[in-house]
N, C-alpha and C positions, 0 to 999 in steps of 0.2 A: 574500650569496649566497642566491638564492631556493631554497626547498625543492623537491626534485625530484618530478616526477610518477612514477607507477608505470612507465610506458613508458620513461622516462629511466633509471630504476634498472635495469630489465631489460636495457637496452642496454649497461649497464656490465659485464655478465657476460663479454663478449668482450674487454674492455680492462682491467678491474681485478679481480684475483683476491681481494684482501683489502683491507678497509677498517677503520681504527682510529678509534673514537669519540674525538674531541678535546674536545667540549663538549656539554653538555645545557643548554638554556636554556628556561625556562618561558615559555609564550605562552598565557595564558588557561588552559583546561583541557587544553592540549596542550603538547608539548615539541618544540623544534627540536633535532634531532640533527645535529651537525656532524662531519665525518670529515676525516682527513688527506688524502684524495683524493676527488674527485667532489663532486656537489651534496649539500646537506643534506636531511634528512627532517623533515616535520611530522607527528607522530603523537600519538594520544591517550595520556594518562598511564597509563591502564589497560593499553594495549598495551605500553608501555615496561616496566611492572611485570611483565607476563606473560613477557617475554623477558629480564628482569633486565638492562636496559641501563644501563651506567655508563661514565664517562670511562675510556678506556684499553682498553675491551673490543674484541676483534678479531673482525670479522665477515667472512664470505665472501659472494659474490653470492647464494648460495642462502639464507643466513641473512636477508639483506636482503629477498629476495623473499618469504620466509615472513612477515617482519614486515609487509610491505606488503599481503600477502593478508589478514592478520589485521586490519590497519587498514581495508581495504576492507569486511571483514565487520562491523567495529565501526560504520563509516559507514552500512552498509546497515541494520543493526538500529536505529540512531539515527534514520535517515530514515523507516523504517517506523513506528516508535513516534510520531514527530511527525505523520505522515500519518494514522494511526489515531486520534490524539488528538483530531482535529476531530470525527470521527464514525466509526461502525463501517464497516469496509471488507471487501471480499471478497478472496480470494487473488489473483484476476485483477487487481483494482485495485492491490494492493500490488506485484505483479510489474511492471505497466506503469509505476507510479511509479518504481520502482527502475531500470528500463531507461532512463527519461529522465535519470537521473543517471549514465549510462554505467557502471553497475556490471556486472561480468562475469556471464555466465549461471551459471557455477559458484557464485559467491558468492550470487547471488539464490536459487538452489535451497537452498543451505546456510541462508540467512536464513529462507526460507519454512518449511523443515523445523523450525527451532528455534521460530519463532513459532507454528507449528501444534502442536508438542509441548507448549509451555507454556500453550496455550489462548488466546493473543493472537489468533490467527486460527482461526476456526471457521465455515466456510461454512454449515453447517446452522443454527447459532445466528444468523448474520448474516441468513439468508434470512427467518426469521420476524420478526426485528427490523425489517428493511427494509419488510416488508408492514405491520406495525403502525405504523411511523413515517410511511409514505406516506399512510395514512388520516388521520393527525393533521394533516398539512400541507394536503392538499386531496384529497377523495375521487377515486379513479380505479378503473376496473374491473379485473376479473381478467385480461382480455386484456392490458391495459397492464402490469400487474404481472408477468405471465409474460414479456413482451418485455423488460422492464427487468432482471429477474433473470437471464434468459439472457445478456444483454449483460454482466452482471457475473460470468459464469462458472458460474452454478448449473446443475445438471443437472435433468432433468424430475422425478426422484423428490424432490429437495430442494424444488423449487418446489411440487409438489402437497402435500407435508407442511406447508409453511409456509402455504399457502392454506387447507388443511383446519383448521389451528390458529387462524389469525388472520383469515380472510376467506372464510367459507363462502358458497355461493350465496345463502342468506337474508340474510346481511350485505351482500352486493353489492346486493341489491334495496333494502335500507334505505339504503345509501349513495347509490344512484341517486335515491331519493325525497328525501333530504336535499339533494342537489345540485339537483334539479329545483325544490324549494320555494324554495331560495335564488335560483335564476335567475329564477323567476317573479316575484319581488319587483321586479325591475328590467325584466323583459320579459314583462309580463302578456299581451300580445297576440301573443306568438310562436306561430307555427303548430306544431302537434305534430310535423310532419315535421322542422322545423328543430331542435326540441328533441331529437328522436331522433338527428339527425345530430350534435348537440353531445355527447350522451352516448356515441355511438359513437366520437367523436374522443377522448374521455376513456378509451377502452378498455373500456367496459361491454359485456357479452355481449348477444346478441339477446334472450335470455330475460329478463334484468334490465330491458332497455329496454322 
């Protein structure tokens, strides 16, 4: 019998008042929980420990719903940590990632709150790291950085603090010079207007250009 989805279990509320655990079977880091009635559940061992699940335990539909809510929260935190593990992410990016996994809005908010509380998510910290890393990849201007940070959910105050810390107007001019020198090596005859347009496309301010 296949493990039930959350919606399937919720639908049992109107038809099954009580469920007795008949078997717990390990499956990797998870457990398959089988009942005397209805479909089985596939949950993390940590969740099973939290609810002290054992063979013969009697559960009602509300108990099972609480278990599934906790499992969804466990999945949300696990998915967020995997996503953040590749590189720093903003709160907006993590929210959008969790939405693609069909996690409920309530659970997403709970996960974001925990990740913010333990310091895993910090938009202020993320913003200056993003500015710093962007310059290491390929220089871009302040305008481009502002646009990208807004798309990632940063407010104007965070953006300005990050730029003041990691990319001052003087540093933007230096970055424009570096990019210009690099481009000149392969495009020595390029007209200044074309070069200016290129810098503009990279998000450099008029003053830096």
